[in-house]
N, C-alpha and C positions, 0 to 999 in steps of 0.2 A: 567638326572642331568647335571648341568653345569660343564664346566672345573675346576672352582674354588672349587666346591664340591668334584669332584674326587681328585684333588690335596690334599684337606685338609684330605680325607679319606686315601689316600696313607701316607701322613705325620703322621697322627695319628698312622697308622699301623706300620710304621718304628720306631717311637718314643716308642711306647709300647714294640715292639719287641726287641729293642736294650736296652732301659732304664727301662722297667718294670713299676712299679708303679711311679717312679720318671719320667719317660717318659711321662706318662699320666698326671701327675701334671705339668709337663712342657708344654704340649699341652694346657691344661686348662689356665695355666698362660699367654699364648699369648693373649688369649681373654680377661683376666682380665686387662692386661696392655694396651691393646687396648682401653678397657672402660674407663680406668683412662685417657689416652691421649685425647680421645674424650670429656670427662667431662671438662678436663682443657681447651681445645680449646673453648668449648662453653662458659664456665664462663670468658674467656678472652675477649669476645665481650662486656662485661659490662665495660663501661668506668670507673666505680667506683672501679674496681677490679685491683690489681697490678699484671701484668702478671709474674713478677719475683717471687713474693711470691707464687703465684698459681703454678709456675713451680717447686719450692722448695718442697712444699707439694706432688705434683705428683711425683718428684723424690724419695721422702721418701716412698710413697706407692709403686711405682714400685720396689724400692729396697727390701721392706718387702715382696712382692709377689715373686720376682725372688730369694730371699735367703731363707726366713722363709717358704714359702708355698711349694717351691720345695724340698728344703733340710732339712726342719724342723728346729726348734731352737736347736742348738748346739754350740760348741765352734767355729768352722770354719765359721759358718754363722754369729754368733754374731761380731766376730772380722772383718769379711768381710763388715759387715753392718756399724760398727762404722768407719772403713777406707774409705768407699764410702762417708759417711756423711762429714768426716773430709776434704777429697780431694775435694769434690764438693763445700764445704764452702770456702776452700782456693782460688778456682777458680772464685768465684762469682764476687769479686770486679775487678779482672783482666779482665774478660769477659765483664763487664759493661763499664769499661774504653776503652777497645778495641773496642767494638761496637760503642761507641759514637765517638771515634777518627777516625775510618775507614769509618763512614758515610755509612754503608752498609744496613742501614734500608730502608723499603719502596720497592717499585717495580723498576725493572730495565727497560732500554729502550726497551729490546727485548720483554717485556710483555705489552707495551703500547697498542699494537693493540688488544690484548685480553681483556683488561680492559677499553678500550676507551669508551664503553657504560654505564660504571658504574661511580658513584660518588666515588672520593677518600677521602672524608670527612667522615671517619668512626668513628672518635672520640676515637681513642685508640693511645697510645704512641708507635710508631714504633721501636724507640730505645730499649725500654724494650722488645718488641715483638722479636726483632732480638737477644737480649741477651738470652731470653727464649729458642729460636730456638737453640742457641749454647750449652746452658745448657742441654737441652733435647738431643741433638745429642752425648754428651759425656757420659751420665749417663750409657748407656749400655756397652760401652768399659770399664768404671770404675769398673763396678760391675763384668765383666768377669775376669778383672786382679785381683781384691781383692780376689775372691773366688779361682782363680787359683793359688794364692800364699799361702793363709791361710791353704787350705786343705793339701797340701804336708808337710807344716811346722808342722801341728798337727801330721802327720804321723812320722815325723822326731823326735818330742818330745817324742812320744809314744815308738818308737823303741830304742831310745837313752836317757833314762831318765836323764843321767848325763850331758847332754849338756848345755853348759852355754848360758846365754842371748845373748851374744856377738856373740858366734858361730852360734847361731839359726837365729840371725839377718842377719849375712853374707850369710847363706844358703838362706833366703828369697830373698836377694838381688841377689844372683847368679841365682835363679829361675826367677826372674823378668827380668833379662838381656836377657834370652832366649825368654821370652814372648814379650819383648818390640819391637824386630825387626818384628816378625810376625804381631803383633798388628798394628804397623804403616803401613805395607804392606796392611793389611786388610782394613784399613781406607782409604788408597789412591785407591785401586782398586774398592772399594765400590762407591767412588766419580766418579772415571773414567767410570765404567760400567753404573751408574745412569745417567750420563750426556754425554754419548757418542753422542747421538743425538744432543745435544746442541753444541758440538764441531764440529760435521759435518756441522751443520747450520752456525757456525762461518766460516768455510771453504768456504761454498757456497756464503756467503756474502763478501768474499775476505777480512776478518778481517786480520790486520796484527798481528804479536806476541804482540806488545805493546798495541794494541787495545783489544785483548783477555785478557791480563793480568790485564788490568785496567777496564775491564768491571765489573759492579757491581755483576752480578750473578756469575761470575767466581771467583772474589775476595772474595765473601761471603763464597763460598764453601771451598776455600782454608783456609780461617780462621776457618770454622768449623773443617777441618782436623787438623789444627795446634792446636786448643783449645782442640780437642779429644786427640791429641798427648801428649800435656802438661799434660792433666789429667791422661792418661796412665802412663807417666814417674813419675809424682808426686805420683801416687797411690803405686808405688813399695816400696819406702822407708817408706812411711806412714803404708802400710799393714804390711811390715816386722817389723817395730818397734813395732806397736800395738800388733801383734800377738805373738812376741818374749816376750814382757812385760807381756802379759796376760798368756801365757802357763807356763813360768818359774815362775811366781808368784803364779799360781794355783798349780804347783808342790811342791813349798816350803811350802804352806800351807797344802798340802796333798801329803805326801811322795809316796803313791801308786798311780801309773799313771792310768788315766781313759782309758779304751779301746776306740779307735776311732769308731765312728758309722759305722755300716754296711749299705751301701747303697742297696737299694731294687729296 
């Protein structure tokens, strides 16, 4: 067996050993999300398709798989899903304008040697492709934040049935503040680790700091990180507000608090 197969077997064993049935569903969700991404990329090759619209549909499917398939349909996943959609929708227009203004679409100078033998007249809108890349890079971080906030807020509402909507919202914001720093660091180090070879190449080419900062490939990745950071920061108050509104409203309609779901 290949190294990839062995790694997949080890990952599956660890996820099942730690997460049980939910760990097994999480492993399957990796392949389902990969299938959604591949399907979206294939459909983007059609010039008649709008890449941004396809990306939004893909984000909805990925959110459903990551939330409802893994953790099933319950209060925390529903509020996390709504928060994810609201946050992503709020970022769309900003990302479209940012991509157009920064002119990061298309290929960089460092890639000209590899693509020199191919035609660049591919018939697709690279501005929308660039925006789709940014949207897709933010969806995972936003889903993580929304479920990480909605889940403990549900526990708080269950163990403190008299908590007010305002106090529950403040608790969600407090949780989000702790998540914000670690999420931002995760996004940064993910970029640095993935592009370490490129940074070393920049050094071998004797690029100055100004040339590195102004290179398209570096700028595009910095914009990806910035957009993902904005999505994470925006998801915190959005999730806190939606979850607090939903939980307190549900409690007022039904005085007997529901037991939080038991993870398997």
